[in-house]
C-alpha angles and dihedrals in degrees: 000000000000123000090245093055091048089051091053090052093050124092129044103335105195093219089072092069137033121268092242092051092050090051094049095048094046093045093048090056090047091052086064088049090051090051089051091050089050090053088052089051090052090052091051092045094055098040102042127065121233095270094050094042092054092048093051092056098043091047090058087056088057090049092055091050090061091047093063095101091054092046091055092048091048093057093044095048093042090054095051098041091046090049093059093035091062095038093067093236092135096163092055091042093059093056094040091052090054091047093050090047090055091047092050092048092055092043091051091055090047092050090052091051091048090052090051091055099043105035096086100046094042095046089050092049093052094041104249119158116248095245091052091048089056091050090050090051091055090051092049092056091051093045092054093054091045090055089052091063096039092054093058094044093050092049091056092045095242093160095153090053092047089051091052091049090051093051092049090047096054090046090057091046092054093044093052092039090063087069087074087072087070099028105034102185129126095240091062090052091054094046089052088068090056090059088054089058094044088073088071088067093055098092095174112174092353097065092094091055092050096043100040116143120249139141104271118241110205113239090203103118125137088255092053092050090050092049092047090056091048091048088053090054090050093049092049092050092048094049097048094044094049109026109011094090089067090068090048090052093047091053099039105037115081096171114082091206091057091049092048093050092046095049092044091056091044091048089070101032094050090055092061096079092029091056093058094033093105088069088061091047091056092043091051094050093050095040090053092070091078137004093212131087117254112181098231096042093043092051092052093046092051090050089055091047089050091050089051091053093047095050091045091052092048090050092053091049092048093050094048092051097044101031094119092050092047093052092047090052089050089052094234104095117151129147088246092056092047092052091051094057095073098058089037092054092048089050093051091047089056090046093049093054092043090052092050092053092045092050090050089051091047093053090044091049093238094161100184094054092050092050090046089052091054092048091049090050093053091044091051091052093048090053089053092046094054099036104029097081093142138017096265094049093046098051093047093047094050101068093044094049094043091047091055091048091050093049093052093046094045093052091050092046093053091051091051092048090056093046094050096044094104116099120243119276119248090239093055110136118254124251108286 
């Protein structure tokens, strides 16, 4: 066996452990990351005034908008690498890995160029100050290169390594965030997030695995192009359902106190699906190996999906009970912020379940559901854009609009589950 093939087989091969165990280990590490991010939020809440605190949070929404191309590529590449990783076709995997790495490298450069062109007009449209737009641009560049590494790690199922990167990242974020104690300005708070993402570029002992030499096999087949388009629809839907409201708030709110209260409530609610998101990452990687239902695999995947739902529900209940305490710890308690948490939590619960179904559909290559998810996400954002002219209108529109989107997606998902229940035929063609 060649050294390249041996390198591909190294690391945390998911087949060595159960799906549920992988999800629990990865999620446990990310719970520590979430705690670290919460500590960073507390630091920002106490050191920044309302105007600066609101800007820090809405600027991160702008950053994630520019990261959409890399998100789509991450899902597409993860799906294809994972597919060959599980199939046992190690010789093909080595070349495909090199081809995907080349594709991601070129896309990362393209995403950085696109951000350079669009950062000024978009920041002007949504009302971001120039200095904050420049800070956001710096974060975008770092985020794109971080996504380059994460895509390759996720495809090979290196969940332990991803967990270690996340822990290192949040440590850097906290360390740099303490500088705001001495330089309490909003730009520093935004740049602190870029240092969190810089940790993804620190490959350490894994750099040889990610940069191994092999003859690249181009991933550009008609199926890959189709899946890349579908992954783009999924990424668009996820962004607009989870983060798009930040841009609406930045453009519509003219009162800094309203923006601070809104972003403080969202700071907690948005972390509900993000906190259990690693379970979906593991589910997606394992589900990508086949788009058919096998009883044993399906049973384990549904257990993981059930665990995701349970943890998400517990998180919503916890936040609703302790919302006042959480806001006081953050240093941004107001009656307005406390009242916003309830509709915000309901919205994020709907989003979390919608995202889980859409990610299942993406890994299963259910094209129509993924496209529907993207359309629903854009439609949801447009409703907020036209009706969310102030804080009260926005927070009361969000749960209704997200609930409608969830209901439509859930009904479609159930129909697809029933239609795809049949096991694969013995004469099914092999992976191309």
